[in-house]
N, C-alpha and C positions, 0 to 999 in steps of 0.2 A: 231623808225621802221630803218631798215636798208638793205637796198633793193640789190642785186649783180645780176645784169642780164647775162644770159647765153648767152654762144657762142658767134656769133658777134652781140650784140646788147649793145646798150647804155641805159644810165638813162639821161634823160635832164632836168631840170628844166626851166621849159619856162617862157619869160618873159611877163608881164603885156602889153597891146593893149592900144596906147593911149583913155583917158578917154573924151578928150574935142580936138577938131579942133584948126586949128591956128586963125580961127576967134574967140574962145572962146566957141563955139556950145558945149554942154554936150554929149556924144554918150551913150545911152542905152547899158546895157550890150547886151541886145536881139538883135543892130543891130552893134556889134563889130565885127570885121574881126579880125580871129585868128593871133596871130602872128607867123613867122616861124623862130623865132630867139631864142636861149636857150643856157644854159649853160650846159656842159657835167658834170654829177654829179658822176657817176660810169660807169664802162666798162669793159663787159664781155671778154671773151677770145676771142682775135683777132688774123688776121696775123701778123707776125710781122713787115710787113712793112705797118702798119697803123701808121698816124702821129698824129691820135686824142689822147689828155691826159684828165685829170681831169682839170677841171677849164677854158677850151678852149671856146669860144662863136662860136655858130654855125649854119649855115641858112639849114634848113633842107625842103623835099618836103612838098608842101602845106596838103597833105591829108594822111599822112604816122604816121605809129606809133600806140599803142596804150596808151591813153588817164588814169591818174593816179590821184588822190586825195591824198596826205599824209599830216595829219596834216596841212588841211587847205591850203598846196599849192599844185600848178600844176606842174604836171610830165609827162613824156613821154616816155614810152620803144617804141625804133626804131632799125632797121638794120643799120649799119656801111654805107651801101650803098645807104641808104635814104639822106645822108648828100651831101650838093653839095656846099658849102665854109666853109670855117673858117673866123670869120669877126674879124678884128684888129682895 
């Protein structure tokens, strides 16, 4: 399935959060904190001065966007204004 976000929205593939601690303790899914880092998959129509492009790794606001599950992969559709930084 191909999804193309509208207007100033982007489709982000979210990264998996760590399943174990540094000490080796396994964290159950219910206790995992959601990650705020993802990779840009698709971009809607944005302003010309937008520096975000496909494949960029980004840091976004904690409680932003709409969560989706497509082909057993987690995605997020969020507004460009919810992006905090590019991750290098």
